[in-house]
TORBAVO-979609 format. One line per field, with one value per residue (C-alpha): residue number from 0; residue in one letter; y, z, x. Coordinates in Angstrom, 2 decimals, decimal comma, always signed. Each point is the difference from the previous one (the first is absolute). Layout:
i = (NUM; ...)
aa = (a; ...)
v = (Y; ...)
w = (Z; ...)
u = (X; ...)
END
This chain:
i = (0; 1; 2; 3; 4; 5; 6; 7; 8; 9; 10; 11; 12; 13; 14; 15; 16; 17; 18; 19; 20; 21; 22; 23; 24; 25; 26; 27; 28; 29; 30; 31; 32; 33; 34; 35; 36; 37; 38; 39; 40; 41; 42; 43; 44; 45; 46; 47; 48; 49; 50; 51; 52; 53; 54; 55; 56; 57; 58; 59; 60; 61; 62; 63; 64; 65; 66; 67; 68; 69; 70; 71; 72; 73; 74; 75; 76; 77; 78; 79; 80; 81; 82; 83; 84; 85; 86; 87; 88; 89; 90; 91; 92; 93; 94; 95; 96; 97; 98; 99; 100; 101; 102; 103; 104; 105; 106; 107; 108; 109; 110; 111; 112; 113; 114; 115; 116; 117; 118; 119; 120; 121; 122; 123; 124; 125; 126; 127; 128; 129; 130; 131; 132; 133; 134; 135; 136; 137; 138; 139; 140; 141; 142; 143; 144; 145; 146; 147; 148; 149; 150; 151; 152; 153; 154; 155; 156; 157; 158; 159; 160; 161; 162; 163; 164; 165; 166; 167; 168; 169; 170; 171; 172; 173; 174; 175; 176; 177; 178; 179; 180; 181; 182; 183; 184; 185; 186; 187; 188; 189; 190; 191; 192; 193; 194; 195; 196; 197; 198; 199; 200; 201; 202; 203; 204; 205; 206; 207; 208; 209; 210; 211; 212; 213; 214; 215; 216; 217; 218; 219; 220; 221; 222; 223; 224; 225; 226; 227; 228; 229; 230; 231; 232; 233; 234; 235; 236; 237; 238; 239; 240; 241; 242; 243; 244; 245; 246; 247; 248; 249; 250; 251; 252; 253; 254; 255; 256; 257; 258; 259; 260; 261; 262; 263; 264; 265; 266; 267; 268; 269; 270; 271; 272; 273; 274; 275; 276; 277; 278; 279; 280; 281; 282; 283; 284; 285; 286; 287; 288; 289; 290; 291; 292; 293; 294; 295; 296; 297; 298; 299; 300; 301; 302; 303; 304; 305; 306; 307; 308; 309; 310; 311; 312; 313; 314; 315; 316; 317; 318; 319; 320; 321; 322; 323; 324; 325; 326; 327; 328; 329; 330; 331; 332; 333; 334; 335; 336; 337; 338; 339)
aa = (m; g; a; t; a; l; e; r; q; q; r; r; l; r; r; l; q; e; t; g; v; g; r; a; t; v; f; v; h; d; e; c; k; f; a; l; d; a; l; r; p; y; l; v; e; a; r; h; v; n; l; l; q; s; f; v; a; y; v; d; r; e; a; a; r; t; g; k; d; n; g; p; q; h; g; v; f; r; y; p; g; g; k; s; w; l; i; p; e; i; k; n; w; i; v; s; s; p; r; k; p; s; l; f; v; e; p; f; a; g; g; a; i; a; g; l; t; v; a; a; e; a; l; s; s; r; v; f; l; s; e; i; d; d; d; v; a; a; v; w; k; t; i; f; s; e; r; n; a; d; v; e; w; l; c; g; r; i; q; a; f; a; v; d; s; k; a; v; n; d; v; l; r; i; k; p; q; t; m; r; g; r; a; f; k; a; i; v; r; n; r; m; s; r; g; g; l; m; t; d; g; a; g; l; l; k; r; g; e; n; g; n; g; l; a; s; r; w; y; p; e; t; l; v; a; r; i; r; a; l; r; e; i; r; h; r; v; t; f; e; q; s; d; a; l; e; v; i; s; r; f; a; a; d; p; d; a; l; y; f; i; d; p; p; y; t; a; g; g; n; h; a; g; r; r; l; y; t; h; s; e; v; d; h; e; a; l; f; s; q; t; a; s; v; a; g; r; a; l; m; t; y; h; d; v; p; e; v; r; s; l; a; e; r; h; g; f; e; v; r; e; v; s; m; m; t; t; h; h; k; l; q; s; e; l; l; i; l; k; l)
v = (+126,55; +0,93; -2,18; +1,73; -0,61; -3,58; -0,64; +1,41; -2,06; -2,98; +0,26; +0,72; -3,05; -2,35; +1,47; -0,90; -3,66; +0,17; +0,21; -2,54; +2,35; -0,95; +1,39; -1,53; +0,16; -0,59; +0,43; +1,69; +0,74; +3,70; -1,04; -1,38; +2,60; +1,79; -3,55; -0,04; +3,41; -0,42; -2,95; +1,51; +1,25; -3,44; -1,44; +0,88; -0,50; -3,43; +0,71; -0,26; -3,35; -1,38; +2,38; -0,34; -3,58; +0,47; +2,06; -2,45; -3,00; +2,56; +0,82; -3,50; -0,92; +2,96; -1,20; -3,56; +1,10; +2,48; -1,98; -2,69; +2,32; +3,39; -0,93; +2,18; +3,69; +0,53; +3,40; +3,31; +2,42; +0,96; -0,02; +1,53; -2,96; -2,66; -3,78; -1,13; -0,94; -2,32; -2,04; -3,20; +0,27; +0,40; -2,91; -2,10; +0,77; -1,05; -2,97; -1,23; +0,18; -3,30; +0,29; +2,25; +3,28; +0,88; +3,54; +2,44; +3,21; +3,32; +2,61; +2,50; -0,45; +3,13; -1,45; -3,45; -1,72; -2,92; -0,75; +0,57; -2,51; -2,69; +0,65; -0,49; -3,50; -0,95; -0,61; +0,91; -0,93; +3,58; +3,60; +2,67; +3,62; +2,94; +3,40; +3,24; +2,60; +1,28; +0,38; -3,32; -1,65; +1,44; -1,70; -3,39; +0,59; +0,95; -3,05; -2,62; +1,37; -1,50; +2,56; -1,10; +3,31; +2,20; -2,20; +0,23; +4,11; -0,43; -1,99; +2,36; +3,04; -1,41; -0,89; +3,27; +2,20; +2,25; +0,63; +3,34; +2,62; +1,79; -3,27; -1,43; +3,31; +0,51; -3,71; +1,05; +2,65; -1,34; -1,41; -3,14; -0,25; -3,87; -3,31; -0,64; +3,86; +0,06; -3,39; +1,33; +3,34; -2,21; -2,29; +3,11; +1,58; -3,23; -0,36; +3,50; +0,95; -0,56; -3,02; -1,03; +2,16; +0,82; +2,46; +3,75; +1,97; -2,65; +1,06; -1,12; -2,06; +2,36; -1,86; -3,38; -3,19; +0,72; +3,67; -0,81; +2,21; -0,95; -2,29; -2,35; -1,52; -0,07; -3,29; -0,29; -3,56; -1,43; +1,51; -1,10; -3,48; -0,58; +1,99; -2,85; -2,59; +0,74; +0,16; -3,55; -1,14; +2,27; -2,88; -0,98; +3,88; +1,83; +3,68; +2,17; +3,40; -0,48; +0,13; -2,19; -1,14; -0,45; -2,28; -1,96; -0,60; -0,95; -3,14; -0,64; -3,28; -1,77; -2,06; -0,50; +3,64; +1,60; +3,83; +2,05; +3,39; +2,64; +3,18; +3,36; -0,07; +2,59; -1,91; +1,18; +3,68; -0,88; +3,28; -2,25; -1,33; +3,51; +1,31; -2,81; -0,71; +1,87; -2,40; -0,31; -0,27; -3,47; -1,07; -2,22; -1,79; -0,84; -1,46; -2,13; -1,08; -0,61; -2,14; -1,97; -1,53; -0,88; -3,89; +0,10; +0,81; +3,37; +1,73; +3,59; +2,13; +3,03; +2,02; -0,81; +1,75; -0,63; +0,98; -2,78; -2,59; +0,67; -0,25; -3,05; -1,65; +0,98; -1,33; -3,64; +0,56; -1,27; +2,35; -0,03; +2,11; +0,36; +2,26; +2,34; +2,66; +3,25; +2,01; +2,59; -3,11; -0,50; -3,06; -0,53; -2,71; -0,14; -2,52; -2,70; -1,01; -3,25; -1,48; -3,52)
w = (-132,27; +1,68; +0,36; -2,69; -2,72; +1,22; -0,38; -3,66; -0,69; +1,11; -1,89; -3,16; +1,10; +0,09; -3,23; -1,97; +1,72; -1,51; -3,58; +0,80; +1,14; +2,85; +2,09; -0,59; +1,94; -2,25; +0,86; -2,75; -0,23; -0,64; -3,33; -1,21; +1,56; -3,73; -1,33; +3,02; -0,73; -3,84; +0,56; +2,81; -2,77; -1,46; +3,33; +1,08; -3,21; -1,01; -3,62; +0,01; +1,20; -3,15; -0,58; +3,13; -0,06; -3,49; +1,68; +2,91; -2,55; -1,84; +3,35; +0,85; -3,38; +0,42; +3,19; -0,66; -2,86; +1,72; +3,14; -1,86; -2,44; -0,61; -3,66; -2,53; -0,86; -3,54; -0,67; -0,09; -0,24; +2,62; -2,39; +1,09; -0,54; +0,08; +0,44; +1,98; +2,52; -2,77; -0,77; +2,01; -1,93; -3,45; +0,79; +0,96; -3,23; -1,70; +1,62; -0,70; -3,70; -1,72; -1,27; +0,79; -2,32; -3,05; +0,67; +2,65; -1,29; +2,14; -2,77; +2,47; +2,04; +2,24; +2,54; -0,88; +2,78; -1,28; -2,96; +1,92; +2,59; -2,68; -1,75; +3,24; +0,93; -3,38; +0,22; -3,89; -2,73; -1,24; +1,58; -2,46; +1,68; -1,74; +1,25; -1,73; +2,26; -1,05; +3,48; +1,00; -2,96; +0,02; +3,10; -1,23; -3,09; +1,90; +2,39; -2,99; -2,50; -1,14; +0,74; +3,51; +0,07; +0,07; +2,91; +1,64; -0,25; +1,34; +2,87; +0,67; -0,22; +2,59; +2,59; -0,23; +0,17; +3,15; +0,93; +0,93; -1,10; -2,49; -1,56; -0,83; -1,52; -2,24; -1,21; -0,84; -1,78; -2,52; -3,43; -0,38; -3,21; +0,26; +1,08; +3,14; +0,98; -0,36; +1,91; +2,81; +0,12; -0,23; +3,21; +1,72; -0,61; +0,79; +3,33; +1,09; -0,73; +1,91; -0,39; -2,96; -2,42; -3,10; -1,84; -0,40; +2,99; +2,31; +3,50; +1,65; +3,47; +3,22; +3,35; -1,59; +1,92; +3,71; -0,85; -2,09; -2,94; -3,51; +1,67; +1,19; -3,52; -1,70; +0,68; -2,48; +1,11; -0,23; -3,59; -1,12; +1,05; -1,43; -3,64; -0,03; +0,99; -2,94; -2,23; +0,82; -1,22; -3,04; -2,31; +1,11; -0,31; -3,27; +0,45; -2,50; +0,02; -1,71; -0,22; +2,58; -2,22; -2,83; +1,79; +1,17; -3,41; -1,09; +2,13; -0,21; -1,84; +2,41; +2,15; +2,50; +0,76; +3,02; +0,34; +3,69; -1,07; +2,47; -1,89; +1,42; +2,01; -1,81; -1,21; +1,21; +0,36; +2,90; -0,03; +2,17; -2,88; -1,91; +3,19; +0,35; -3,47; -3,06; -2,15; +1,40; -3,04; -0,78; -2,05; +2,52; -2,39; -2,69; +2,72; +0,98; -3,11; -0,79; +2,80; -0,63; -2,88; +0,50; -0,28; +3,32; +3,98; +1,09; +3,42; +0,33; +3,03; +0,14; +2,66; +0,85; -1,94; -1,62; -3,36; +0,31; +1,50; -3,20; -2,53; +1,59; -0,05; -3,62; -1,03; +1,54; +2,85; +3,69; +2,57; +3,77; +2,69; +1,82; +2,94; +0,41; +2,64; -2,21; +0,70; +2,16; +2,01; -1,20; -0,83; -3,65; -2,13; -3,83; -2,46; -1,33; -3,58; -1,32; -3,55; +0,53)
u = (-54,65; -3,36; -2,77; -1,78; +2,61; +0,36; -3,89; +0,49; +3,02; -1,63; -3,43; +2,33; +2,04; -3,65; -0,80; +2,90; -0,10; -3,39; +1,32; +2,74; +3,10; +1,74; +2,94; +3,62; +2,86; +3,17; +3,57; +2,24; +3,52; +0,79; +1,51; -3,29; -2,16; -0,46; -1,48; -2,83; -0,78; -0,27; -2,15; -2,36; -2,78; -0,05; -0,65; -3,69; -2,09; -0,66; +0,50; +3,33; +0,42; +0,78; +2,86; +1,33; +0,18; +1,69; +2,60; +0,55; +0,55; +2,80; +1,34; +0,49; +1,48; +2,57; +0,93; +0,47; +2,18; +1,98; +0,59; +2,06; +1,57; -0,18; +1,05; +1,71; -0,66; +0,07; -1,31; +2,07; -3,07; -2,44; -2,76; -3,50; -2,68; +2,63; -0,93; +2,94; -3,29; -1,31; +2,98; -1,32; -3,08; +1,56; +2,48; -2,77; -1,70; +2,87; +0,92; -3,66; +0,39; -0,16; +3,65; +2,90; -0,61; +1,92; -0,16; -1,07; -1,10; -0,56; -1,08; -0,30; +3,23; +0,48; +2,09; -0,41; +0,09; -1,97; +2,02; +3,20; -0,96; -1,08; +3,50; +2,11; -2,04; -0,21; -3,46; -0,27; +2,70; -0,40; -1,14; -0,99; -0,55; -1,20; -0,42; -1,02; +1,69; +3,01; +1,75; -0,76; +1,05; +3,12; +0,76; -0,94; +1,37; +3,70; -0,34; -0,67; +2,03; +3,10; +1,76; +1,96; +1,73; -2,99; -1,73; +3,59; -0,12; -3,55; +1,20; +2,68; -2,43; -2,02; +2,24; +1,87; -3,00; +0,11; -3,84; -0,89; -2,60; +2,53; +1,28; -3,14; -1,52; +3,18; -0,61; -3,62; +0,87; +2,09; -0,98; +2,45; +1,06; +0,40; -2,29; +2,21; -0,01; -4,12; -0,16; +2,03; -1,97; -3,25; +1,20; +0,83; -3,54; -1,79; +1,57; -0,06; -3,53; -2,88; -1,47; +2,25; -1,93; +2,03; -2,55; +0,85; -0,41; +0,24; +1,32; +2,97; +0,04; -0,04; +0,27; +0,24; +0,59; +0,77; +0,86; +2,88; -1,36; +1,51; +2,34; -2,38; -0,88; +3,45; +1,37; +2,93; +1,45; -3,36; -0,60; +3,27; -0,52; -3,46; +1,42; +3,10; -2,84; -1,86; +2,67; +0,50; -3,33; -0,26; +0,88; -3,98; -1,30; -0,86; -0,97; -1,46; -1,64; -3,17; -3,80; -1,79; -2,68; +2,53; +1,76; -2,74; -1,28; +3,57; +0,19; -3,86; +0,48; +2,15; -2,01; +2,90; +0,63; -1,57; -0,98; +0,19; -1,64; +0,08; -1,49; -0,20; -3,31; -1,92; -2,89; -3,54; +1,22; +2,63; +2,16; +2,95; +1,57; +0,63; +1,65; +2,51; +0,84; +1,20; -1,57; -3,02; -2,58; -1,11; -2,50; -1,39; -2,76; +2,67; +1,88; -2,65; -0,64; +3,53; +0,81; -3,32; +1,51; +3,55; +0,55; +1,73; -1,24; +0,09; -0,65; -1,11; -0,18; -2,33; -1,64; -3,45; -2,61; -2,98; +1,40; +2,96; -2,58; -2,18; +2,85; +1,58; -3,76; -0,46; +3,27; -0,40; +2,42; -0,03; +0,13; +1,35; +0,38; +3,27; +0,46; +3,06; +1,60; +0,91; +2,91; -2,15; -1,10; -3,56; -1,59; -1,49; -0,82; +1,65; -1,31; +1,77; -1,29; +0,71; -0,06; +0,15)
END
């Protein structure tokens, strides 16, 4: 580096120091470098300090939890917008209830990781899952049905499926005539599509994990083990393909019911939810109003936009910010909206 270039760099560093920005040397494992790259833009502006503090607390909680026990995994979907990262917060919220809830309601179930965890750990006497999407509903209807033969067929089909481009496309072209056939197709589409998208036109994985393409997301033994584990707790789970607002109103008079409400993020003109979900249109005003009227407690999750904060304020909810890392390794803030 020439003298002139060195002087320019030194002047730049002095100017940065005057604004509170300094240099730091950190050691980063190759496997973790993506995280540092993702966080870098947030480290040079003081306005991000609260977001970073929240994220560090979240990482510490996760490290403590997984350091003790990775714990059982209950989901069968790779679901866009899934809330596995929020499970510790949800469990703490449930435990903080004055008494064990009689019912845990997840009206926008999707991958249903919250409700499945609650059922598996018996955190509520009963769990009610609702999802309106036909394909997602087919999976839950099959897994929680009374027909053992359908579940055994689904498990056998998963175990026998040899993944390659032709086999995957053959499955996706078929219009199944049975619920269990539709469930298998839904699982294949979910595991093989980019980001777990199940909307029409969603593209398939190409490179995948470690360059393994389509096969990188197909774990037949794991999927079958999870399905069989869910069968063991089906006495605590009711699934119904229903409209979320109707489900919320159905149990509104029960003071011991808890609601975990994770709708598509389409409030405030957000378009991500419309891309991610087939049934993305939600009357957010009605959803807030309906939730505010229930006798029990509720926890809602939303993206952080002024329209959502305004709805929460108007309906008397408590709002908390929580940090999370997206699948694209971007740090962002989401809102936990509580009816206490």
